[in-house]
SEFIVO-448023 format. One line per 2 residues: number of its first residue (from 1); their letters; for each residue z, x negated, y of N, C-alpha, C. Coordinates in pm, 1 decimal. Each point is the difference from the previous one (the first is absolute). Example, Ala and Ser with C-alpha at 12.3 -4.5 7.8 and 13.67 -1.06 7.14 Angstrom:
1 = as = 780.0 -1319.0 -569.0 0.0 89.0 119.0 0.0 -90.0 120.0 ~ -72.0 35.0 105.0 6.0 -82.0 119.0 73.0 77.0 109.0
This chain:
1 = mv = -4327.7 207.3 6877.9 -56.3 -133.2 20.7 -129.8 10.3 79.5 ~ -15.7 -89.2 95.5 -126.1 -9.4 72.2 -93.6 -91.8 -77.6
3 = ld = -118.3 50.0 -34.2 -100.8 -83.0 -66.0 -75.7 -74.0 108.7 ~ 25.5 -129.4 12.0 -36.5 -76.8 118.2 -100.3 -110.5 -31.7
5 = tg = -125.0 17.7 44.2 -100.2 -104.9 -19.6 14.8 -112.8 101.1 ~ 97.3 10.3 90.2 22.3 -104.3 99.1 109.9 -97.3 -36.1
7 = ss = 60.0 14.4 -117.8 102.1 -94.1 -46.5 -10.2 -11.7 -151.7 ~ 69.9 -98.9 -56.4 -21.0 -33.1 -141.9 119.5 23.6 -90.3
9 = di = 114.8 32.2 56.7 122.1 4.2 -80.1 46.9 142.1 -28.6 ~ 62.7 16.3 -116.0 65.9 125.1 -35.9 148.8 -17.4 27.9
11 = wf = 53.3 83.9 88.1 142.2 -11.9 29.9 60.6 136.9 30.2 ~ 132.6 8.1 -15.6 72.0 124.6 26.3 147.5 -32.5 20.9
13 = ps = 77.5 93.8 56.7 140.9 -25.3 30.4 84.2 -19.6 -126.1 ~ 100.3 -84.3 13.8 87.5 -31.0 -113.2 143.3 -16.6 48.8
15 = vp = 94.6 21.2 -87.8 139.9 -27.0 34.5 20.3 -151.4 8.3 ~ 83.9 -47.5 93.9 62.2 78.4 106.0 -88.7 0.6 124.6
17 = cd = -19.1 114.6 63.2 -81.7 6.7 121.3 60.2 102.8 95.0 ~ 67.0 -47.7 104.3 61.8 89.4 97.9 -100.2 52.9 102.3
19 = sc = -117.7 -63.0 7.4 -99.0 39.9 100.9 -110.0 89.3 -57.4 ~ 13.9 40.0 -125.4 -107.3 73.9 -67.8 9.7 151.2 13.7
21 = gd = 90.3 47.1 85.8 8.6 142.9 27.3 33.2 80.6 -124.4 ~ -68.4 113.5 -14.2 26.2 90.3 -112.0 -93.5 -22.9 -118.7
23 = hp = -69.8 -111.1 -0.3 -93.9 -25.5 -109.2 74.1 -29.6 -130.3 ~ -54.8 42.7 -112.3 59.8 -37.8 -128.6 -6.8 -150.7 -18.2
25 = lf = 105.9 -57.9 -51.9 8.5 -145.0 -15.5 -10.9 -39.0 -146.9 ~ -86.8 -96.2 -26.2 -14.5 -54.4 -135.1 121.1 -86.9 -31.6
27 = ns = 51.4 13.0 -120.9 111.7 -82.9 -45.2 -44.8 -76.2 -124.0 ~ -21.0 -129.1 15.8 -53.0 -80.5 -110.6 93.1 -1.9 -120.7
29 = en = 129.5 24.2 22.5 94.3 -0.8 -112.2 -23.1 117.2 -95.1 ~ -69.6 102.5 48.5 -28.1 116.4 -84.1 -135.0 -9.3 -70.2
31 = ss = -69.1 -112.6 17.1 -131.0 -18.0 -61.9 7.8 -106.4 -108.4 ~ -32.6 37.2 -122.9 4.9 -95.1 -111.5 -118.6 -95.5 0.8
33 = ty = -102.1 28.9 82.8 -121.2 -82.8 2.5 -9.4 -87.1 124.9 ~ 98.8 10.7 88.6 -4.2 -79.4 123.6 38.7 -144.9 -27.5
35 = ls = -71.8 -92.6 66.4 30.7 -142.7 -8.6 -2.5 -59.2 139.8 ~ 110.5 -59.5 41.0 5.8 -65.1 130.6 -78.4 -130.7 -2.6
37 = ld = -72.0 -26.8 109.6 -72.8 -126.7 12.9 74.4 -98.9 89.4 ~ 120.8 36.4 40.0 88.4 -90.0 75.2 -65.9 -55.5 126.1
39 = re = -68.2 85.4 72.5 -53.5 -41.9 129.4 -3.4 119.5 94.2 ~ -6.9 -31.4 129.3 -1.4 103.4 102.7 -140.1 16.4 56.7
41 = ws = -21.5 109.2 70.8 -128.7 25.3 65.4 25.6 76.4 129.6 ~ -94.5 -8.8 90.2 3.8 80.1 122.6 -142.7 19.3 46.9
43 = lg = -24.4 111.0 66.2 -134.0 25.2 52.3 8.4 83.9 125.7 ~ -103.1 -12.9 82.5 -11.3 78.8 121.6 -138.8 59.9 9.3
45 = yf = -10.5 109.7 73.3 -127.1 69.6 14.5 -45.5 -4.2 145.5 ~ -126.2 40.0 22.4 -58.4 -6.5 133.5 80.0 79.7 102.7
47 = dg = 64.8 108.7 -43.7 71.9 85.4 94.6 141.3 -49.1 29.1 ~ 38.2 -114.5 -54.5 131.9 -55.6 24.5 104.4 37.2 -103.9
49 = sf = -31.9 88.8 -91.9 94.2 36.6 -105.8 13.6 -115.3 -99.9 ~ 111.5 -2.1 -72.4 22.7 -110.2 -93.4 90.3 45.0 -114.2
51 = ak = 2.7 -82.1 -103.4 91.9 19.3 -112.3 27.7 -136.5 -60.9 ~ 115.0 -13.4 -61.4 34.0 -124.9 -68.9 96.4 30.0 -112.9
53 = gv = 4.6 -92.5 -96.4 87.7 20.3 -113.9 -22.0 -104.6 -106.5 ~ 2.7 40.8 -126.1 -13.0 -92.6 -112.3 -120.7 39.1 -85.0
55 = vg = -42.5 -93.3 -84.8 -119.3 19.9 -82.8 39.1 3.9 -147.2 ~ -66.3 87.8 -74.0 20.2 6.4 -143.8 -123.5 55.6 -68.1
57 = td = 10.0 26.4 -127.5 -107.6 67.5 -73.5 58.5 119.3 -73.7 ~ -83.6 101.3 -18.9 42.6 117.2 -75.2 -124.4 76.8 -43.5
59 = tv = 20.1 103.1 -78.2 -109.8 85.6 -43.5 -29.7 102.4 108.8 ~ -125.6 6.7 41.6 -43.2 92.9 104.4 -88.7 106.2 -63.3
61 = rm = 30.6 126.3 30.2 -79.1 111.1 -53.2 -65.6 77.1 113.9 ~ -129.1 29.6 -16.9 -78.3 77.7 96.8 -74.5 106.9 -78.1
63 = gd = 52.2 122.8 1.6 -60.7 103.8 -81.9 10.8 -36.7 -146.6 ~ -113.9 -8.5 -68.7 1.6 -37.1 -141.9 -28.3 -148.4 -21.4
65 = lt = 1.3 -78.4 108.2 -22.6 -144.0 -9.7 132.6 -74.4 4.8 ~ 9.2 -109.6 -74.4 122.1 -79.3 -4.6 -34.5 -148.0 8.8
67 = ra = 74.2 -71.8 82.8 -17.8 -144.7 9.2 135.6 -67.4 -16.9 ~ 16.1 -73.4 -110.9 124.9 -70.6 -26.6 2.7 -132.6 75.4
69 = nq = 120.2 -47.4 28.6 21.1 -130.6 63.6 -73.7 -12.1 133.9 ~ -1.6 108.6 76.0 -65.4 -0.7 129.9 94.7 -56.3 105.7
71 = ti = -50.2 -91.2 81.1 80.9 -54.4 108.8 25.8 107.6 104.8 ~ 126.6 15.3 39.8 38.3 100.1 98.9 97.8 -60.7 99.4
73 = gl = 2.3 56.0 119.2 97.4 -38.1 100.4 105.2 108.6 13.3 ~ 126.1 -38.3 -0.9 110.1 94.3 16.6 58.0 -18.8 139.4
75 = at = -19.2 99.5 84.7 40.5 -11.9 140.1 148.0 30.7 16.1 ~ 73.3 -96.3 54.9 140.4 21.2 32.1 22.4 7.8 150.4
77 = le = -109.6 -13.8 76.6 4.6 16.8 145.4 -136.0 50.8 46.2 ~ 1.5 108.6 79.6 -122.9 58.4 52.2 11.9 20.8 150.2
79 = sk = -113.7 -0.6 68.0 -1.8 38.5 140.6 21.8 150.8 10.9 ~ 36.1 47.2 119.7 27.5 142.5 19.8 -121.2 86.5 -30.3
81 = sf = -119.2 -53.5 23.2 -120.7 78.9 -24.0 -16.4 34.7 -147.5 ~ 54.2 -83.1 -88.0 -1.2 31.0 -143.0 121.3 83.8 -39.3
83 = gg = 118.3 -44.5 40.7 122.3 69.2 -38.9 6.3 143.4 49.2 ~ -59.1 26.1 118.1 4.1 134.4 56.8 -116.9 86.9 -38.8
85 = nt = -93.9 -53.1 -77.5 -118.7 75.4 -41.0 28.9 71.8 -131.5 ~ 19.1 132.3 7.3 38.3 75.5 -119.3 -115.1 19.5 -97.9
87 = yl = -123.1 -32.0 43.7 -115.8 17.8 -87.5 -36.0 -127.4 -76.6 ~ 67.4 -109.1 30.5 -41.5 -130.3 -51.9 113.4 -65.8 -77.3
89 = dg = -20.5 -19.8 -129.1 100.4 -65.9 -82.8 -37.7 -142.4 -37.2 ~ -113.0 -48.5 48.3 -42.0 -135.2 -31.5 -148.5 -16.8 21.9
91 = vf = -50.0 -116.9 -34.9 -140.9 -32.9 21.0 -59.4 -53.0 -130.3 ~ -117.7 49.0 -33.3 -74.8 -46.0 -116.9 -122.0 -74.6 52.5
93 = gl = 11.3 -132.6 9.6 -106.2 -80.1 59.3 -123.1 -10.5 -88.0 ~ -117.6 19.9 61.3 -126.4 -3.2 -73.3 -100.7 -96.3 61.8
95 = af = 49.7 -98.8 75.6 -88.4 -105.8 48.8 -6.3 -111.3 -105.2 ~ -68.5 -107.9 32.7 -16.9 -109.3 -96.1 129.5 -80.4 -14.7
97 = ps = 25.9 -57.0 -117.7 126.2 -70.0 -24.6 17.7 -127.4 81.6 ~ -105.8 -50.0 61.8 11.2 -123.8 77.4 96.8 12.5 117.0
99 = ms = 28.5 123.2 43.3 93.2 17.4 111.4 133.7 58.9 -45.1 ~ 27.2 -5.1 -129.8 125.0 54.3 -52.4 119.0 -83.5 45.6
101 = lt = 100.8 65.2 54.3 120.8 -68.6 43.8 107.4 -1.4 -108.3 ~ -19.2 79.4 -105.8 87.4 -10.3 -116.7 -58.0 -97.6 -102.3
103 = kq = -113.7 -60.3 35.5 -66.2 -104.5 -78.8 -51.2 50.3 -135.4 ~ -51.2 122.7 -3.4 -65.7 45.1 -122.1 -133.6 -71.8 -13.2
105 = es = -35.4 -36.1 -121.4 -116.1 -85.3 -22.8 -130.9 77.5 -10.4 ~ 5.2 126.2 -38.5 -121.4 80.7 -10.2 32.2 143.5 38.8
107 = si = -103.3 77.5 29.9 22.5 138.0 41.7 31.6 87.0 -120.9 ~ 78.6 102.8 21.0 34.1 91.6 -108.2 -124.3 71.0 -51.7
109 = im = -100.5 18.7 85.8 -123.4 66.9 -42.0 -77.1 -87.4 -99.0 ~ -14.9 -129.0 31.0 -68.9 -90.4 -92.3 78.0 -14.6 -130.3
111 = dm = 131.3 -1.5 9.0 82.1 -12.0 -121.1 -18.9 120.4 -91.5 ~ -1.4 119.8 57.3 -18.4 119.8 -82.3 -141.9 7.1 -56.4
113 = yk = -95.8 -52.8 74.2 -138.4 -4.5 -49.4 -10.7 -95.1 -119.6 ~ 60.8 -117.5 11.4 -3.3 -97.3 -109.2 75.9 50.5 -123.0
115 = dg = 101.8 83.2 24.0 76.0 58.8 -110.9 -73.1 116.1 -66.3 ~ -110.6 43.7 61.2 -75.0 111.9 -55.4 54.9 136.6 36.2
117 = qi = 90.6 5.1 99.0 58.2 128.5 38.8 -92.3 80.1 91.4 ~ -83.1 -68.8 77.2 -95.3 67.2 87.2 -139.5 -53.5 -28.8
119 = ee = -102.2 84.0 21.3 -136.9 -36.4 -36.0 -61.2 -101.4 95.2 ~ 35.9 8.1 127.5 -54.4 -90.3 100.4 112.2 -47.6 91.1
121 = pi = -10.6 -122.0 55.2 103.1 -49.3 91.6 -20.8 55.8 140.7 ~ 3.4 132.3 9.0 -34.6 70.9 122.9 111.1 98.1 36.1
123 = vg = 23.3 15.8 129.2 85.8 106.4 51.4 -85.3 89.4 88.8 ~ -2.1 129.6 -27.1 -71.7 96.2 82.6 99.0 83.6 78.7
125 = mh = -22.4 14.7 132.6 98.3 67.5 84.4 -63.9 104.9 90.0 ~ 62.7 116.7 0.8 -35.5 109.2 91.3 122.6 30.8 84.2
127 = lg = -12.7 -9.4 132.7 110.7 31.6 90.0 -22.6 138.1 59.0 ~ 94.0 90.6 -22.1 -15.2 137.0 47.6 36.8 15.6 146.1
129 = rt = -58.8 98.7 64.3 33.9 34.9 137.5 115.1 99.8 -0.2 ~ 85.2 -7.3 103.2 113.2 91.9 10.1 -47.1 144.3 5.1
131 = rd = -104.8 25.8 77.4 -47.5 138.1 14.8 -61.9 54.2 -129.3 ~ -35.0 -89.2 -92.8 -57.2 42.2 -127.7 102.9 -2.4 -112.8
133 = gg = 126.9 -7.6 38.7 106.5 -3.1 -100.0 62.1 -136.2 -18.6 ~ -66.0 -103.1 50.6 56.0 -134.0 -0.1 8.6 -68.6 -133.8
135 = kg = -59.6 56.6 -103.3 12.6 -58.3 -133.3 -105.4 -107.8 -23.1 ~ 46.9 -118.8 -31.9 -90.0 -108.7 -34.5 -2.9 -20.4 -150.4
137 = et = -77.0 -98.4 -41.9 -13.2 -26.9 -143.4 -34.9 -146.3 -20.9 ~ 62.2 -60.6 -99.3 -30.8 -137.8 -37.4 -32.0 -5.5 -148.7
139 = if = -111.2 -66.1 -32.2 -40.9 -18.6 -138.9 8.5 -148.9 -32.7 ~ 77.2 -35.7 -102.1 3.8 -137.0 -48.5 -100.2 -13.3 -114.2
141 = gg = -101.1 -85.6 19.3 -97.7 -22.7 -105.2 -133.7 67.1 20.7 ~ -22.6 59.4 117.1 -127.9 65.9 25.7 3.7 81.2 127.1
143 = vn = -94.7 91.8 14.1 -7.8 85.4 118.3 -16.5 145.3 -44.3 ~ 30.3 91.5 90.6 -19.6 142.6 -23.1 -121.7 44.8 79.6
145 = qn = -111.6 20.2 -66.8 -124.2 33.7 68.4 4.0 137.8 64.7 ~ 97.4 82.2 -34.3 14.4 129.9 65.2 60.7 -11.6 138.7
147 = rf = 48.8 -118.6 33.9 65.9 -21.4 128.5 -92.4 -58.6 106.5 ~ -126.3 -24.4 -33.8 -92.0 -52.6 101.1 -140.3 50.6 -25.2
149 = tg = -82.7 -12.8 103.3 -139.6 42.0 -10.3 -90.3 -122.3 3.0 ~ -114.6 8.8 -66.8 -93.0 -112.0 -2.2 49.7 -113.5 -86.9
151 = el = -46.7 -120.0 32.4 35.7 -119.5 -76.0 96.3 -88.0 79.3 ~ 81.2 -75.4 -72.7 86.8 -98.0 64.6 -83.8 -117.2 49.2
153 = ny = 18.2 -36.4 125.8 -67.7 -115.9 58.5 98.2 -116.4 2.6 ~ -33.2 -107.0 -72.2 94.0 -110.4 -16.8 -22.4 -111.4 102.0
155 = ie = 112.0 -61.8 38.6 0.3 -110.0 95.8 74.5 -117.3 -62.4 ~ -53.8 -119.2 16.5 65.7 -120.1 -51.4 122.7 -34.4 84.8
157 = vt = 107.9 -33.4 -66.9 119.2 -47.9 69.0 -24.4 -143.2 46.3 ~ 33.5 -30.0 124.2 -26.3 -133.0 55.5 112.9 -98.6 -27.6
159 = kq = 118.8 51.5 -29.7 113.5 -86.8 -29.2 95.1 75.9 -91.0 ~ 27.7 -54.7 -118.4 82.5 70.1 -97.6 148.4 -19.7 30.5
161 = ky = 40.9 67.1 104.3 138.5 5.1 43.1 28.7 147.1 26.4 ~ -36.1 45.8 119.7 -13.1 143.5 22.3 -134.1 44.8 -59.4
163 = wq = -24.9 130.4 2.5 -135.2 49.2 -26.0 -74.8 -14.3 131.9 ~ -46.2 -120.7 24.7 -56.1 -38.8 129.6 -151.9 -3.4 -6.7
165 = vd = -64.4 62.9 99.9 -146.3 8.4 3.1 -49.5 -32.7 140.5 ~ -130.5 -24.9 11.2 -59.7 -24.5 131.2 7.5 125.9 85.7
167 = fg = 33.8 -18.9 127.4 9.9 109.6 96.8 -101.6 -22.8 110.7 ~ -90.7 96.2 16.0 -107.3 -14.4 98.0 16.6 82.1 124.9
169 = gv = 118.1 60.1 19.0 25.1 78.1 119.8 -15.9 149.4 -22.9 ~ -7.3 72.4 111.2 -6.3 146.0 -1.6 -116.2 45.5 87.0
171 = di = -83.1 87.3 -54.2 -113.7 54.7 74.8 30.3 144.1 41.5 ~ -18.1 28.8 130.0 18.6 135.2 51.8 -121.3 36.0 83.8
173 = dg = -70.3 102.7 -40.1 -118.6 46.8 73.0 -101.2 -111.5 24.9 ~ -17.5 -87.7 -98.7 -101.1 -104.2 10.9 43.9 -126.6 69.5
175 = tl = 124.5 -4.6 45.7 53.3 -121.0 63.4 100.5 -65.8 -93.6 ~ -20.1 -129.0 -26.7 88.0 -73.6 -90.0 112.1 -65.9 78.9
177 = yt = 122.8 27.1 -40.9 117.9 -58.9 64.0 62.2 -100.3 -97.3 ~ 6.1 -124.6 43.2 53.7 -106.7 -84.2 93.2 -88.0 81.5
179 = dn = 65.5 -90.9 -69.0 83.8 -100.3 64.4 -20.7 -130.0 -76.1 ~ -35.6 -105.5 70.6 -33.2 -126.7 -65.9 116.0 -58.7 -80.2
181 = st = 121.6 40.6 33.0 116.7 -56.1 -69.0 29.1 70.5 -132.3 ~ -68.8 110.5 -27.4 29.8 79.1 -119.9 -127.3 29.5 -77.1
183 = dq = -22.2 -73.4 -110.0 -117.0 25.9 -84.0 38.8 29.6 -144.3 ~ 130.3 24.9 -22.7 49.8 33.5 -133.2 87.3 125.5 8.8
185 = am = 2.2 75.3 -109.8 85.5 118.4 -8.7 65.3 4.5 -136.6 ~ 122.2 50.9 -4.9 67.3 20.7 -127.7 6.1 149.5 -29.3
187 = id = -16.7 34.3 -127.4 8.6 138.6 -43.3 143.3 23.2 -45.9 ~ 73.9 84.8 71.7 144.3 6.4 -19.1 48.1 144.3 -12.8
189 = tg = 27.3 42.4 -122.7 50.8 134.9 -22.8 143.2 17.6 48.7 ~ 68.3 -109.6 30.4 137.3 7.7 47.2 13.2 8.8 150.4
191 = tt = -112.1 0.3 71.8 0.4 11.4 145.8 -55.1 136.1 40.7 ~ 63.7 62.5 96.1 -41.7 133.3 43.7 -126.5 -3.8 83.9
193 = ll = -8.1 -94.2 92.4 -104.5 3.2 102.2 -125.4 -78.5 -37.8 ~ -105.7 27.7 73.1 -118.6 -85.3 6.2 25.2 -95.5 115.1
195 = vv = 20.7 -127.1 -30.0 38.3 -97.8 102.0 -118.2 -90.2 31.0 ~ -38.6 -3.6 127.3 -114.7 -78.1 45.7 39.2 -76.7 125.5
197 = pt = -82.3 -97.0 44.4 31.4 -71.5 123.7 18.3 96.1 117.7 ~ 79.9 -41.7 97.3 33.2 86.5 113.6 -123.5 52.2 71.0
199 = sv = -98.6 -86.1 22.1 -120.9 43.5 70.8 -75.5 106.9 -78.2 ~ 2.2 -10.0 -132.7 -68.3 98.6 -84.4 78.7 130.8 -1.5
201 = ad = 133.5 -9.7 -9.3 83.7 120.3 3.6 -17.1 74.3 132.3 ~ -5.2 -74.5 110.2 -19.6 62.5 131.5 -133.6 72.9 6.1
203 = ai = -103.1 -60.2 -58.5 -132.4 63.4 -0.8 3.3 131.0 -78.5 ~ 65.0 -1.1 -115.8 10.3 122.3 -80.5 72.6 109.3 77.2
205 = hs = 113.4 -34.9 59.8 80.1 99.7 70.4 -70.9 54.6 123.7 ~ -89.5 -77.4 57.5 -71.2 46.4 119.7 -94.2 116.2 -30.9
207 = fi = -33.4 19.4 -126.3 -89.9 108.6 -39.5 75.0 130.1 -29.9 ~ 133.7 -4.0 -0.2 79.9 119.3 -29.6 62.1 50.1 130.0
209 = ph = -30.1 122.5 42.6 49.3 49.0 129.4 147.2 40.5 -3.3 ~ 59.8 2.4 119.7 135.2 52.4 23.6 107.5 -79.5 -73.3
211 = gk = -15.9 -131.0 -3.3 97.9 -83.8 -67.2 123.7 -26.3 83.6 ~ 111.0 -25.1 -67.8 125.3 -40.1 64.1 50.0 -125.5 -70.1
213 = fv = 36.8 -101.0 78.2 56.8 -120.7 -59.3 151.2 5.6 13.4 ~ 69.4 -7.1 -112.6 145.8 4.7 -2.6 50.4 -135.1 -47.8
215 = dp = 58.3 -77.1 89.8 50.3 -132.8 -32.8 136.1 11.9 -69.4 ~ 27.0 -67.8 -111.3 -85.5 -99.7 -65.4 -76.7 56.1 -120.3
217 = ig = -6.4 132.5 -13.2 -56.9 59.2 -121.8 -150.7 -15.1 -6.2 ~ -68.6 36.6 109.5 -145.4 -10.7 1.4 -65.2 122.1 60.8
219 = wf = -126.1 23.0 -35.8 -78.8 108.2 57.9 21.2 131.2 -74.9 ~ 2.7 110.0 78.8 5.6 135.1 -54.7 -115.4 81.4 57.2
221 = fp = -50.6 93.5 -81.6 -112.0 83.4 41.1 23.1 142.8 -48.1 ~ -67.8 98.1 61.6 14.9 138.4 -47.0 -30.9 10.5 -149.4
223 = ck = 89.3 65.8 -74.1 -15.5 8.1 -145.8 -129.2 69.5 -39.9 ~ -44.0 96.3 78.9 -118.8 78.6 -34.1 -124.6 -51.9 70.4
225 = tn = -8.4 -129.7 13.2 -117.8 -60.9 60.6 -119.7 11.5 -94.5 ~ -106.1 62.1 47.4 -123.0 13.2 -78.7 -108.5 -85.2 63.8
227 = ln = -43.7 -101.3 -71.2 -99.4 -92.8 53.1 -112.2 -18.1 -101.0 ~ -121.1 -13.5 50.5 -114.8 -25.4 -86.9 -26.5 -148.9 -18.5
229 = tt = 73.2 -81.8 74.4 -22.3 -144.3 -3.5 46.6 -59.7 -132.8 ~ -74.3 -98.0 -48.0 34.1 -70.6 -123.5 30.2 -146.2 30.0
231 = vt = 106.2 -48.9 -60.1 35.7 -141.3 8.6 -42.4 -65.6 -131.2 ~ -76.3 -107.1 8.0 -47.3 -68.8 -120.4 68.5 -135.2 -12.7
233 = ik = 78.0 -15.7 -106.3 69.2 -125.5 -27.8 -92.7 -88.3 -82.9 ~ -15.8 -125.4 40.3 -90.3 -91.7 -69.7 81.6 -99.0 -83.8
235 = lg = -13.3 14.1 -132.0 73.9 -84.3 -94.0 -96.1 -60.1 -101.0 ~ 5.9 -131.5 -15.7 -83.1 -66.0 -99.9 -147.9 27.1 15.6
237 = gq = -46.0 17.9 122.8 -140.9 26.9 25.6 -42.4 143.2 -26.8 ~ 95.9 87.6 -29.3 -30.4 140.4 -25.4 65.0 88.3 106.1
239 = df = -55.7 120.1 17.2 48.8 94.2 100.3 83.0 109.5 -65.3 ~ 115.1 30.3 62.6 88.2 105.0 -49.1 35.0 93.6 115.6
241 = pi = -77.4 107.9 15.3 22.1 91.7 111.6 120.6 90.8 -21.3 ~ 68.4 29.1 110.3 114.4 90.7 0.8 -11.2 88.1 124.2
243 = pl = 15.2 131.4 -10.0 3.6 84.8 119.7 113.3 -44.1 92.2 ~ -27.5 -7.7 128.1 100.7 -46.0 95.5 126.3 85.9 -7.4
245 = se = -15.2 128.7 -27.9 115.5 89.4 -8.7 93.0 -38.1 -115.2 ~ -51.9 -72.3 -101.7 82.8 -42.8 -112.5 93.7 -114.7 37.7
247 = li = -19.1 -56.2 117.9 85.8 -109.4 45.1 123.0 51.1 73.6 ~ 15.3 132.3 7.7 119.6 60.7 57.9 87.7 48.6 -114.4
249 = re = 123.7 -47.8 -3.2 87.9 31.4 -112.0 77.4 129.1 25.7 ~ 80.5 41.7 -100.4 69.2 127.7 7.4 128.1 -4.1 82.5
251 = ry = 60.7 -115.9 11.3 128.1 -10.0 69.6 -13.8 40.8 146.1 ~ 100.5 68.9 53.6 -8.8 47.8 137.8 115.3 -52.4 84.7
253 = ia = -16.4 12.3 133.6 106.1 -36.0 93.1 103.8 111.8 0.6 ~ 127.7 -33.7 -11.0 104.4 102.0 -6.2 -2.9 91.9 121.8
255 = ed = -29.4 -56.4 117.6 -1.6 79.3 122.6 -122.9 89.0 10.2 ~ -105.3 -31.4 -74.6 -124.5 76.0 6.8 -67.5 -1.8 -136.8
257 = pt = 28.1 100.4 -83.7 -53.6 1.1 -136.9 -150.1 20.7 -8.5 ~ -66.2 18.7 113.8 -146.3 13.2 -2.6 -68.0 -136.1 0.4
259 = yc = 79.4 -107.2 16.6 -55.8 -134.9 2.8 34.0 -75.2 -127.9 ~ -98.9 -72.0 -53.3 17.0 -79.2 -122.1 -25.8 -147.7 28.9
261 = is = 59.5 -85.1 -80.0 -11.3 -143.8 21.8 -134.7 -52.5 -48.8 ~ -49.6 -99.9 68.5 -123.5 -65.2 -42.8 23.8 -77.3 -129.0
263 = gv = -99.0 2.1 -87.5 6.7 -77.8 -122.9 -54.1 -140.4 16.0 ~ -29.4 -38.3 125.2 -55.3 -132.6 29.0 105.0 -83.9 70.4
265 = ga = 28.9 -116.4 -54.5 91.7 -93.3 61.4 -73.1 -123.2 49.7 ~ 63.3 -73.5 90.1 -61.4 -118.8 58.6 79.6 -124.5 -36.2
267 = sd = -70.1 -104.3 -41.6 62.5 -128.5 -28.9 -104.1 -110.0 14.1 ~ 39.4 -109.0 63.1 -88.8 -115.0 15.5 44.1 -114.8 -90.1
269 = sg = 45.1 35.1 -120.1 48.8 -99.2 -96.0 -112.7 -77.2 -67.1 ~ -124.0 47.8 14.7 -113.0 -63.6 -66.0 -38.9 65.0 -131.1
271 = la = 73.1 105.6 -38.5 -28.3 69.8 -125.1 9.1 150.1 23.8 ~ -111.9 70.6 -16.7 2.5 145.8 7.9 61.8 56.1 -127.7
273 = im = 53.8 121.5 8.7 63.9 62.4 -116.1 -57.9 139.2 -20.4 ~ -53.8 21.4 -118.6 -50.4 132.1 -36.8 110.9 73.2 -74.6
275 = ge = 84.1 71.0 75.2 111.3 72.4 -59.1 -36.8 142.3 -36.6 ~ 100.8 85.1 -8.2 -19.1 137.0 -47.7 -99.5 78.5 84.6
277 = tf = -2.1 -23.7 131.4 -93.2 72.1 86.2 -143.7 -16.3 -47.9 ~ -34.4 -119.5 -45.3 -132.6 -24.7 -56.5 -8.7 49.9 -144.0
279 = lr = 101.6 -31.2 -79.6 -7.8 22.3 -144.4 10.2 146.6 -40.6 ~ 54.0 86.5 83.9 2.6 141.7 -37.5 -139.2 62.1 9.0
281 = ny = -93.7 -72.1 60.0 -139.1 45.1 6.1 -85.4 -57.4 -112.1 ~ 49.9 -106.7 -64.9 -77.7 -68.1 -103.8 85.0 -26.6 -123.9
283 = ys = -52.5 41.0 -114.5 59.5 -40.2 -126.9 -19.8 -151.0 -13.0 ~ 101.4 -70.0 -50.2 -10.3 -145.8 -12.0 27.5 -45.0 -142.8
285 = sy = -72.3 -102.9 -41.5 12.1 -56.2 -134.2 18.1 -150.4 11.4 ~ 101.5 -54.4 -68.4 35.6 -141.0 11.3 -17.6 -66.8 -136.2
287 = nf = -95.9 -92.7 -8.9 -29.4 -67.9 -125.6 60.5 -140.1 3.3 ~ 103.2 -22.2 -80.2 71.6 -127.4 0.8 -77.8 -111.2 -68.9
289 = et = -92.5 33.7 -87.0 -76.5 -101.4 -72.5 -115.9 -52.7 83.5 ~ -74.0 88.4 64.8 -116.1 -41.2 79.9 34.7 -23.1 146.1
291 = ar = 124.4 30.6 39.7 43.9 -13.5 139.6 -94.0 75.0 94.3 ~ -18.9 127.3 -30.9 -80.7 87.0 84.8 77.4 128.8 26.7
293 = vg = -24.9 58.0 117.2 58.0 128.9 34.0 -114.0 96.5 28.9 ~ 9.4 120.4 -55.2 -106.9 98.3 15.5 46.9 121.7 77.3
295 = fa = -92.6 61.4 73.8 30.3 119.6 78.3 -105.5 106.7 -23.5 ~ 44.0 125.5 1.1 -89.6 115.2 -1.9 69.3 112.4 75.8
297 = ps = -75.6 86.9 67.9 62.7 110.1 74.9 90.5 84.4 -88.7 ~ 120.5 27.1 48.7 96.6 77.7 -77.6 -40.4 146.0 -7.5
299 = sl = 33.0 62.2 -111.8 -9.6 144.7 -13.6 138.9 52.0 -30.9 ~ 25.1 127.1 24.0 134.4 54.8 -19.8 33.2 8.0 -148.4
């Protein structure tokens, strides 16, 4: 399951689903606690992927935590990007319930907090880098202080839909790059890239030498690029610096394995996205009660 702060619903493949590839399929007839809600649901994501199916409730278990009568989506149709992804069996949405397409009334985190199962209505997340073993960690009910250095710096959420915060642009070598059409950013663990306005993405890429643009994938750069330049992301009036070399991902071009893909994407949708490229550098904490998100530099 992808733990996704960019969506609100918990869903996974279910029988009958011919488009779900080799993923294990949930069969509600084998669950004594499943209850159908007699309605359908469908959702789409920024990358064009989608899923649709029926809605019900069942008992959901996460480690030693249990939530009974949890609203879930059972996917009977998936896009190829889901059905062909052998690493992904579903999505565990961790955004606010106001954008739930299965019409859940409250978040599972707040429900478990009210039930006394977790000490705080908080999710703490560490995203691992591939070169460091790729192992991430999620804590329901608190944070792991061994996964970050210093103190968590909290930012107020501007709209309780996504984990949406003020976006002040990107500073590189003392020059601030902004776009008047984009003053908000969403914190999205389900997105790979750091997505910024096209003019800002172009500015970032101009600081990395020997780039190649491969249409329609994007920019590629030498994997072993060593740069002293720092990119500072401005969120909620605070600065979050990242070494420019951290914006180059591990994936390479098949024809030239010395080149890796840029972790920066361009979009003029009016909303920047702080995906994995940003979040693997910062431990993040999501407080559902105070509607604040906190960041601190990640440690291994």
